[in-house]
C-alpha positions in Angstrom: 0.0 0.0 0.0 0.9 3.6 -0.2 0.6 6.3 2.5 -2.5 8.5 2.6 -1.8 12.1 1.5 0.0 14.2 4.1 2.0 17.4 4.3 5.8 16.9 4.8 7.7 19.7 6.5 11.3 19.9 7.6 11.9 22.6 10.2 15.2 24.4 10.5 15.0 24.8 14.3 13.6 22.9 17.3 11.3 25.9 18.0 9.9 25.8 14.5 9.3 22.1 14.8 7.4 22.5 18.0 5.3 25.2 16.4 4.5 23.1 13.4 3.3 20.3 15.7 1.2 22.7 17.7 -0.5 24.1 14.6 -1.9 20.6 13.8 -3.0 19.2 17.1 -4.0 15.6 16.9 -3.1 15.3 13.2 0.7 15.7 13.2 3.5 13.1 13.6 7.2 13.5 14.2 9.5 11.7 11.8 13.0 10.6 12.8 14.6 7.8 10.9 11.1 6.6 9.8 12.0 3.0 10.4 8.8 2.6 12.5 6.6 5.4 11.2 7.3 4.7 7.5 5.7 1.2 7.5 2.8 2.5 9.6 2.2 5.2 7.0 2.4 2.8 4.1 0.0 0.4 5.8 -2.2 3.3 6.7 -2.1 2.4 10.4 -1.1 6.1 10.8 -2.8 8.8 8.8 -1.4 12.1 9.9 -2.2 15.3 8.0 1.3 16.6 8.7 4.7 14.9 9.2 7.4 16.9 10.8 10.9 15.6 9.9 13.3 16.6 12.7 16.4 14.6 11.6 18.3 17.7 10.4 17.8 19.9 13.6 21.3 20.8 14.9 20.1 20.7 18.5 19.1 17.0 18.0 22.3 15.9 16.3 24.8 16.5 19.1 26.3 14.5 21.9 27.8 16.4 24.8 28.9 15.8 28.4 27.0 17.9 31.0 27.9 17.5 34.6 28.6 13.8 34.5 25.6 13.1 32.2 25.9 12.4 28.5 23.2 14.3 26.5 22.4 12.4 23.3 20.5 14.4 20.7 17.2 12.7 19.7 18.2 12.5 16.0 21.5 10.6 16.5 21.3 7.3 14.6 22.1 3.8 15.7 24.9 3.6 13.1 26.6 6.8 14.3 26.8 5.3 17.8 28.0 2.0 16.4 30.7 3.6 14.3 32.1 5.7 17.2 31.3 9.0 15.5 30.9 10.6 18.9 34.0 10.0 21.1 32.0 10.1 24.4 30.1 6.9 23.3 33.1 4.9 22.1 33.7 1.7 24.0 30.5 2.0 25.9 27.5 -0.2 26.5 25.6 2.0 24.0 28.0 1.3 21.2 27.7 -2.5 21.8 23.9 -2.3 21.8 23.8 -0.1 18.7 25.8 -2.6 16.7 23.3 -5.4 17.3 20.1 -3.5 16.4 18.3 -5.0 13.4 20.2 -4.6 10.1 22.8 -2.1 9.0 20.3 -0.4 6.6 18.0 0.2 9.5 20.8 1.4 11.8 21.8 3.9 9.1 18.6 5.8 9.5 16.9 4.7 12.7 17.3 7.1 15.7 17.6 6.6 19.4 14.6 8.8 20.2 12.5 7.3 17.4 12.9 3.8 18.9 12.0 5.1 22.4 9.0 7.0 21.2 7.7 3.9 19.3 8.1 2.0 22.6 8.2 -1.6 21.2 8.6 -3.8 24.2 11.3 -5.8 22.4 13.4 -2.8 21.3 17.0 -2.6 22.4 17.0 1.1 23.4 13.9 0.7 25.6 15.7 -1.9 27.7 19.1 -0.3 27.7 17.9 3.2 28.7 15.9 1.6 31.5 18.9 -0.3 32.8 21.0 2.9 32.7 18.4 5.0 34.5 18.3 7.4 31.6 16.1 10.5 31.6 14.1 11.6 28.6 14.1 15.2 27.6 10.7 16.2 26.2 10.0 19.5 24.4 6.7 21.1 23.6 4.9 24.5 23.3 4.8 25.0 27.0 8.6 24.3 27.5 10.7 21.2 28.2 10.5 18.6 30.9 12.6 15.6 32.1 11.0 12.2 32.6 12.8 9.1 34.0 12.9 6.2 31.6 11.1 4.1 34.2 8.1 6.4 33.9 8.4 7.3 30.2 7.2 3.9 28.8 3.7 3.3 30.1 3.1 0.1 28.2 3.5 -1.5 24.8 3.6 1.3 22.2 2.4 3.8 24.9 4.6 6.6 26.4 4.5 9.7 28.5 4.6 11.9 25.4 1.8 14.4 25.4 0.1 15.9 22.4 2.5 18.3 20.6 5.6 17.0 22.4 8.6 15.4 21.0 11.8 13.8 22.4 14.6 16.3 22.1 17.4 14.3 23.8 18.2 11.4 26.1 20.3 11.9 29.2 22.5 9.0 30.2 24.7 9.0 33.3 28.4 8.6 32.5 29.7 5.4 33.9 32.8 5.2 36.0 36.1 3.6 34.9 35.3 0.6 37.1 31.8 0.1 35.9 30.8 -3.3 34.4 27.9 -4.1 32.1 26.4 -6.9 30.0 23.8 -7.2 27.3 22.2 -10.4 25.9 19.2 -11.2 23.8 17.7 -14.1 21.9 16.3 -13.6 18.4 14.9 -16.2 15.9 17.4 -14.9 13.4 19.9 -12.0 13.3 18.2 -8.7 12.9 14.8 -9.6 14.3 13.3 -8.3 17.5 14.3 -10.2 20.7 12.2 -12.9 22.2 14.1 -12.5 25.5 16.6 -9.9 26.5 18.5 -8.6 29.5 20.8 -5.6 30.3 22.9 -5.3 33.5 24.8 -2.3 34.7 27.1 -2.2 37.8 28.8 1.1 38.7 30.5 0.8 42.1 31.5 4.5 42.2 27.8 5.5 42.3 26.7 2.5 44.2 24.5 1.7 41.2 23.4 -1.8 40.3 20.6 -2.7 38.0 19.5 -5.9 36.1 16.6 -5.4 33.8 14.7 -7.8 31.5 13.0 -6.8 28.2 10.9 -8.3 25.4 8.0 -8.5 27.8 4.3 -7.7 27.2 4.9 -4.1 28.3 7.8 -2.0 29.7 11.1 -3.7 30.9 11.1 -5.0 34.4 14.0 -4.7 36.9 15.2 -7.6 39.0 16.4 -5.7 42.1 17.1 -8.8 44.3 19.4 -10.2 41.6 21.2 -6.9 41.1 21.7 -6.4 44.8 23.0 -10.0 45.3 25.5 -9.8 42.4 26.7 -6.3 43.5 27.3 -7.5 47.1 28.8 -10.9 46.4 30.3 -10.4 42.9 29.1 -14.0 42.1 26.7 -15.2 39.6 23.2 -16.2 40.9 21.9 -19.7 40.4 19.3 -20.5 37.7 16.8 -21.1 40.5 17.3 -17.6 42.0 16.9 -16.1 38.5 13.8 -18.1 37.8 12.3 -17.0 41.1 13.0 -13.4 40.3 11.5 -13.7 36.8 8.4 -15.4 38.1 7.7 -12.2 40.1 8.7 -9.8 37.3 6.9 -11.6 34.4 4.3 -13.9 35.9 2.5 -14.3 32.6 5.3 -16.0 30.8 5.2 -19.7 30.1 7.9 -22.3 30.9 9.6 -22.0 27.5 9.7 -18.2 27.6 11.1 -18.3 31.2 13.9 -20.6 30.1 14.9 -18.1 27.4 14.7 -15.3 29.8 16.7 -17.1 32.4 19.4 -17.9 29.8 19.4 -14.2 28.7 19.9 -13.1 32.3 22.7 -15.6 32.9 24.6 -14.7 29.7 24.2 -11.0 30.5 25.6 -11.4 34.0 28.4 -13.5 32.7 29.5 -10.6 30.6 29.3 -8.2 33.5 30.8 -10.4 36.1 33.1 -12.6 34.0 34.8 -15.7 35.5 36.1 -13.7 38.4 34.1 -11.8 41.1 33.3 -8.2 40.7 35.9 -6.0 42.4 
């Protein structure tokens, strides 16, 4: 199919983009890499009267360090993170995750904020930003506001974004030199969405420990008992301990799903902890 008729606009500034959204309340969509919106337009699942393309906005194309927090512009692509275009993101968890998203053609155009705004439960950035305790910067006609990632995704394909708002940046805490992390997911084949996934981050300098599972029916879920145990002992938990934690976090999953999830958690923690104990 082909998309229904719409007006395509490409603002020169963030302020202009917000104004264009406000002028068409309820009938405008923001376009990033269009890897999610594009198919929805072609299938006519989305029929906006106006599409606002924000990919060229200078304010949304930058990565900067601000007081121990890395601000990632909303229009930064997966491929730019994967390729180390921004020095602040080289050798980080984000670079590892970006390199495993879908296929290279999608990574070339897909954006971090576009993935978060789409809020697919199986998406890599949804899980990763939750594990990192990222904050989402939202901009609208009434100003900007910050929303913790744990509160941003309300459910499958449902977010905190209000009418006329867009994601302008993602704020990620800069990890310390002694931080450890892991990321693991299971896909039927390379490039497809995950059927089970897990991200773990341990940053002793900030007393931060988080283990989060994704590819659920809704938003990612943390496993606080597992994170605390690993941070305190430095040892890997048993499969029984992981399975117990998953039963509480994802009670609706069947036995096969739980096995995949348990394996994803173990492999993720093996990356973070390694063969030796955490220091």
